[in-house]
C-alpha positions as a printed Julia matrix, in Angstrom:
110×3 Matrix{Float64}:
   0.17   0.29   -0.23
   3.01   2.07    0.9
   4.77   1.49   -2.61
   1.19   2.74   -4.48
   0.69   5.67   -2.57
   4.57   6.88   -3.23
   4.05   6.02   -6.98
   0.97   8.0    -6.55
   2.76  10.96   -5.16
   5.25  11.03   -7.8
   2.67  10.85  -10.67
   0.99  13.69   -9.13
   4.09  15.67   -8.82
   4.98  15.11  -12.33
   1.57  15.67  -13.58
   1.94  18.96  -11.89
   5.14  20.14  -13.65
   3.93  18.93  -16.93
   0.93  21.18  -16.29
   2.92  24.14  -15.11
   5.36  23.97  -18.2
   2.29  23.75  -20.25
   0.98  26.44  -18.72
   3.91  28.87  -19.1
   4.26  27.68  -22.91
   0.83  28.82  -23.36
   1.47  32.32  -21.84
   4.51  32.86  -23.99
   2.46  31.56  -27.16
  -0.41  34.36  -26.31
   2.18  37.09  -25.96
   3.62  36.17  -29.12
  -0.06  36.06  -30.81
  -0.79  39.45  -28.98
   2.18  41.03  -30.46
   1.32  39.71  -33.95
  -1.99  41.29  -33.62
  -0.86  44.47  -32.45
   1.65  44.44  -35.47
  -1.02  43.92  -37.84
  -3.62  46.52  -36.36
  -0.54  49.19  -36.78
  -0.27  48.12  -40.16
  -3.76  48.26  -40.96
  -4.15  51.66  -39.14
  -1.32  52.87  -41.51
  -3.21  51.58  -44.62
  -6.37  53.15  -43.87
  -4.81  56.43  -43.3
  -3.01  56.49  -46.11
  -6.42  55.4   -48.56
  -8.29  58.33  -46.61
  -5.84  60.73  -47.4
  -5.7   59.56  -51.27
  -9.59  59.32  -51.47
 -10.19  62.76  -49.22
 -12.07  65.63  -51.16
  -9.62  68.53  -52.32
  -9.51  71.27  -49.22
 -11.41  74.41  -49.93
  -9.75  77.7   -48.73
 -11.56  78.93  -45.79
 -12.07  82.23  -47.52
 -12.11  82.89  -51.05
  -9.33  85.08  -52.52
 -10.24  88.72  -52.98
 -10.21  90.18  -56.35
  -7.6   92.97  -56.89
  -8.52  96.0   -58.08
  -6.46  95.58  -61.35
  -8.2   92.32  -61.63
 -11.66  92.47  -61.17
 -13.42  88.73  -60.81
 -15.48  87.64  -63.59
 -19.56  88.47  -63.33
 -21.68  85.22  -62.94
 -24.99  85.78  -64.03
 -27.73  84.51  -61.54
 -29.15  81.43  -63.02
 -32.94  81.18  -62.55
 -34.59  77.66  -62.59
 -37.99  76.98  -64.28
 -40.92  76.6   -62.19
 -42.96  73.63  -63.28
 -46.86  73.92  -63.18
 -47.2   71.42  -60.79
 -45.12  73.51  -58.51
 -46.65  76.83  -59.12
 -50.25  75.53  -58.32
 -49.11  73.47  -55.22
 -50.12  75.24  -52.1
 -47.45  76.1   -49.35
 -47.01  73.26  -46.64
 -49.11  73.57  -43.78
 -51.54  75.46  -45.42
 -55.17  73.75  -46.47
 -56.19  74.82  -50.25
 -58.92  77.43  -50.38
 -62.51  76.35  -51.62
 -62.95  77.13  -55.09
 -65.89  79.33  -55.97
 -67.34  76.4   -58.33
 -69.29  74.11  -56.41
 -68.5   70.27  -56.55
 -71.17  67.58  -57.59
 -72.38  65.2   -54.49
 -70.59  62.12  -54.3
 -72.23  59.09  -55.92
 -74.05  57.15  -53.12
 -72.7   53.63  -52.75
């Protein structure tokens, strides 16, 4: 009985050492993978920022340049848009249409 207890104690000790070594290896592997992920994130951030800069619309100056007295800016005529008949006859939003002077015939009975 004593010999089997000593064998069991040794087996548990070996298992414990093996488990500890496996956990340490797992921690090293996780740290390596975390470093790779961080590097990939940095590369993606760089690629995205470069792509955004290339696709960005051109920047517009905050204030338009003023024409100098020697070279006045070109005159731009105002462009009027045509008013469609449907737009001219439509009442403004929020207002009810006014009744017309011509009476309507009664609705047919159902």
